[in-house]
Structure formats: structure tokens, C-alpha cells
C-alpha angles and dihedrals in degrees: 000000000000114000096016101093119114133205118253116269122207124203125192129186140152122256114207113218113208120239116260115247117241135199128211127198127188130213131178127208089228135001098199114050141143125249088257094059128088120227123209115213118199124192120195117203125197131236089043094217092062109118125212143079138291122222115205117206141176120219094197099138118262090351091057129105141099117337104224126310125328112278122226117243113238122183089345099308139090125186136194128186113203143170093184097099109117124232110279137040112333125196104210125192137182120213121194117212114190121224089221108038090184091061102036134027125229119249141184130216125232111266122263121207116223119187114210118197131190113261089227099039103139116135136186126207125201127188133213133173137203129238104030117243139303103057129170121258108273094022115128120251118200115207121197122192116196117202124198135234093043090219090071112100132186133085142301123221116204122212134185131198116197118213108278092004141095129269118264134180118254092192144278130273130190119244112245122177089348099308138090122196133197130173128197139172092187101096116124122229113279137048124324135193110214122207129186122197121194120205117186127219096189104056103280124133124262116255137176141185143189123230103263145157132216124216128167091352095306121112116211125188105245118239102213105214129213116189125202102219092195109122122239108250112249131188126252121218112241113206113316127122130314120220127188135201100054115160127199135186124204129177094205119173097000088159104126144356085247091070117092123203131208131184130201136187110359092353125096134176120239110182106301094344134088111221115205119195141178092039117173117221121201115189133183131168096284106015140053127186128184115195126194128194114218146058136275112201131183125187118194122218102333091187095045104047118062121251097026107308140287119295139207124173131182116211126208098339121207132197115212124184128172129212092273094056095255124126145101147264102237133187144151112255133221123182141168149165112239094346130034115255105228093208109108122212123228110273109286133187107265092181136350127237122216131185094349120168112256119262104243104214089165086088122077091239135032127196113169145102142239121221115226118218106228098198105281091325122194094173112061113252097012136107094229142102143184101034115181134174086232104088091208089068098035125143098356113192095002099146114086123151151359092275091068090058088062096054115097111255093235092066101026092102090064088069090061135059109290102182131291093287094053097040095062088067092058108092119213088247098201114178109251117204130196129175139170127186132190101213118227113241110248122227128210136212141174117241125199125221090281092054093252123135115257138173096198128062133174130230108273095022121133112227138171124232107209130184135170156226106029126145109277110259094022117142103235121200119221123204136172104212104310094338115102109223099181142270136284133191118241110240128232090280092052094253120142111198122181122185117214135176114217109235111245090230096046112133115261117246144057119346134183126211121194128195114193145174102217093191093060096028091234122141144162129203137197131191125219137169123236113212129195117264122188123198111226131203128208124207126193130207136168141209091224115124135181110285094005124135119275090224126092094008112175124222122194125199117198117199121198129235089038092213091070109112122215143081139280125226115204119206134188115203088342095307116115113244096178147337115221133181116242115245119187090342096308135103126176137194134177123210143154120256123229126230111271126016121359117190110197122193130176115207119193116209110196118228093203135059087226093068131054129231117249140187129214127232114268119264111211113201118183118202110199131176121357116351098309126116109251100191148336122222131176121214130182116260123228090271101025130233117305097019124127094224117077130093121296120249110274092022114136087240087064092057105273130280106289106138125197132179094349118182132185120256120271145107119323145133113313130187106209112196125183124231112287095007115149128177123184125189116182124226107035093333126137126260118204127190136158127201122194122214112253089225091064098051 
């Protein structure tokens, strides 16, 4: 409408356009080069029309920094050829800087690692160890790896492979002034291959080596030996018999004509064999030892080795075998280089013995042998194992025992496998044993119950038939005449002792007992006489009656059979009241009774070895009130009437020897009471009772 029109208005302002992002990638012509090679680095920038420069740089520590001047980007790429990368691993980057930062953004490529090696980077590593093998279990071994050239730096890792096992790392040590050192006391017993591996950190090549030795132009991988000096446990004979005159033959160290042998003491040399004599064998149930006194000495190559050869000497060897056939050949050891060191080691196990057949010294002669176990041997007579023509695998587990530690190092290898040609010279060297024994003739005797020798025994006696010497442990047969009585085992002292009770009905007269070892046809006999022996019984009766006076009471002992000579001692309460000779089987005594209980016993003491002693039952007479006899009772004695056992008359056990009112035997008043009879009269009367010993019923 009219009047509403406006004039034109113009606005002006700036619009800011954002910079375009870019990407940069980096590529290298090679990532593993020598220090004599150039490397071309190419950076690709997108978008391709972005203008600017690329700066190449190395981030390799102190040697890092820009590689040359920035390179102009043309058609999206920029390249740089350089030989300025230092030896080692280099982290290389490319950084794009735009000419117009308002139009394009800067960017940086992912890093590329380029390894630069020395053109002449070869290294060698050698390995040495102290002390030389063998070492004892638990002893420290110090390994030194030497790396050349000395400019090479880095580290050495040490490895060990036990015989029959897998390789394991012993640890890593840095190289300093061309060497790396590592010590360990953690090597197991046996042989070990040792390997050292060098890895450089300044561009030198990797190298490795095995512990080895070179002799006569041949390099052999060294088997580093660790010996467990612990001794194999062996048995010790306890008691048993001792035998002398054992002989042994051993072809020890028959390795070469250049070895000389010497024997001392009870040891001689016969050709290639040592002959040991006058051995003493001690044998018990589960252990046998044979000890020799003397020396076995070998000297190797007197003309070859300087200062008169290499020496080993065994001193006073001993063979020990248990009941399972396991044991050892043991000796003290002397050794030397040039001269023999007279210091002798403690006895050590020279060789073990396993599953050997027992040495039967029960025979009068032995002719056998014992195989020695030479530590897993493959070559007869040696201490070695695992021989191979390949020197890398030579000698395997060749280190076995404390004996090897005593052998001079110059000749130690002769005790191991040395190749097929050398092994054929190593005899099996079993230990041959021979023994003869003239058995002592045993003698026999008859011993009584006190252990004293006797030639006369009675019917019913217990005696011991004893004979010696037999071999300990031998089953000895015992016979009386043609009658076999049984067997008995000879004890550790060789004594066979058999207890025997003479039958009571055995015929009287001369007898012969024989103890014999049927296996060895050895026997001993003894004669003895059997005499008659009659068991007696003694009864006891009294004149005492109910109500009778306690004075002048008669006691009568009756001995059966009546032909038995001897005497009877009567006791009252243990006190002797009289000892009377027996006449026609009867003995009498008269005595006063005391108030109260009176215990009367009659003890018969035989006057002939043909008759036994015997003791009556006990008569118990009780005197009560006034002077009258109140009662009579019979109790069993300790042994009982009629036995041959009780105390003799007059013996202190029968109450001493105080006699009173003794009379000779003869007829008189008797009160015969049956077993178990008891009469009781009240008011001063007499009570009679008799008790029989249970043992006599």
C-alpha cells in the first residue's frame, strides 16, 4: 500500500570454512637391514591435493630425532632415502604438516619398526665351567660364557639337560666385557649337557654353544658329571657264625696292556686278575659280609703319563650282601698322580650288587660269583651308560658313585664307555668267590636240671641233650637210639639244645642220644644210664582221741612202698618234733600238743636215688578247754601226701630240727580216720577230721 515501501538493506559477514582432515601412512622399503643398507621411507597423504611437507623421524632413544629435512608432498606422497638409522630396533614415524593449516589438518602415520643390523655381526660363544667334573651333589658349579667380539652386548641364557631328561633353563646373565657368568648348586646327580645361548641387544647375531672338550683333534660334548656321595646302605651281620679261608678273584681294570697291577697283604696278582685270600665271612640270618685284608693297586700307562703314571688303590675290600641279594663291594680308596697318596678314604661303595643269588655257606664248599652293577653299564666292567657314536650324546649318565670322585681325572674316562673299540677291552670283572671249610666235629652231652653234665638220669627226670658246633640256624635232628625225638635249631653260637623228659616207664639201662645235621652228614652222640625211680607216698595217723589227754600223743607215718629206705621228720606248726628212721615202711613219734591248733606234717626223705621223697597231708588237731583234745583235722600239704615233691625231713622249710619226745618206730595205738570223717563232742570233747589233698585224689 501507499507509503509502506522501504529502501533496500544490504548485510555483509564472513563465513569460516573448517580445515579438511588428512591421513598419513608410512611404508619402508625394508624393515630388517644392515648398517650398510639404505632404507627408503614413503609417506602417503590423503587427500592427495593436500599441500605441505612430511617430516620423517626415528624414536630410537638418544639416537632418535628427525631424519633429514622435511620433504615436500607431491601428488599425495613424500619419500626419503636414508642410511642414518642406528644399529638396533628403530621406531620410525612420518608427520604431515599442511602448507595452509586453515584448509588442511596435520596428521601423523603409525610407527614402523626397522631393525638395523651390523653388516659384520657374527658372534661366537664359548663355555667353560669350574670346577671340572665330577662334582659332588650340592657343590656349586660356575659357568662362564665368553662372547666375541667383545663389542657385542646382550645376555646369555644357560640351559642343562640331565641324562634321560628334558632341557631346562638355569637362568640368564648379562654380558659384561665379553663374558656372562652364572653359578648354580642345583644340578641333580648324574650327567648333564650344558648349553649357553647369546642374544645381542646391539645388533650382533645370536650364537650358542655346548660345553665340550677337544682332544687329539676331536671335539666331544662334555657330560658334566654330578656325583651323589651318599653311600648305599648295607646290612651288618648280627651275631651268627664266622668262617675263614674265603678266596675271591676279580679282573678289575683289565683295560689295556699299559695298566700295571700290584697286590699287597692277602692280595696277589695272577695275570689280569687280582686274587684275594684269607677272607673272613660273617653270616647271620639276613646278612653276610666277607672282609679281606690287603690292597689292589692299578697304575695306568707309566710310560705315557708324566711323573710315573696315574694310580688307584683299593684298601681292605669287603663284600656285603643282604638276604634279598642286594649289597655292595666296598673299600677304602687311595689315588695319586705320579706317586700314590697314602691317605686312605673312608670305605666307599666301589660297585653295587642287586638281586644276587645268596652265598650258601651252609655247604662245605662254595664256588660261585657275584655280578657287580657298574652304574647302568652298557660296556661290561665299566661304570658308564648310553654310549653313542654321536659325540653330542656321548656317555650319558656316566657318573655314579663316590668311588669315581677318588679316581684321578686323567684316567677317569677309562672307567666309562670309550667307544666300541675300547669297550671290548673292558672285561665284565664279576667277583668270583670260592670257599672250602673243614667242619669241626661237634660233641654232645647230657645236662641235668641244673645244667650240669651227667651220665645218669632217673625215670621222670627232665634233661637237656646239647651238641656243638653246628652251623647257626641249622635244623638238627635228635634221636634216642632208633627213635626220632624231634628237631631243634642251632643257635647263633652253633649250639643245639633239646629238652626231654625221661618216660617213667622207660627201661632201665644204657641209652644213646644222637644230634645230627643230615644235610652235612655231621652228628654227635652221648651215652647215659637210665635208673629206676619209684614215687613214694607218706600217710599220717595219730593216737589222739576225743577227750584224750594232749600229752604223749603218738603220731605214725606210713611210707609206701615199705622197701623205701629213709627217715621221716614230724613237725607241729612248722617246728620239728622228731626225726625217725623208717622201719618196714613205718616211723613213729610221741609229743605233747599245745593249746589251740596243732598242724602236724610227716615228711619222708628218701635214702636212695631210686625212691622219691614224699610229704603227708596235714593233720590239724585243736586242743580246747582244759587238757583234752578238742578235735583232729587233716589238711592237704603244699605237695600232698604221697608226692615226691615236698621238703625233706629236717629241712628248714619243714620247721627246723627241734626234736621232742621222739620214739622209735613200732606197733602202738593208732586212730585211723577215713577221708572226710568228722566227730564232734561238746564240752571238752575231741573233734577229729581228715582232709585229703585234691592233688592226691
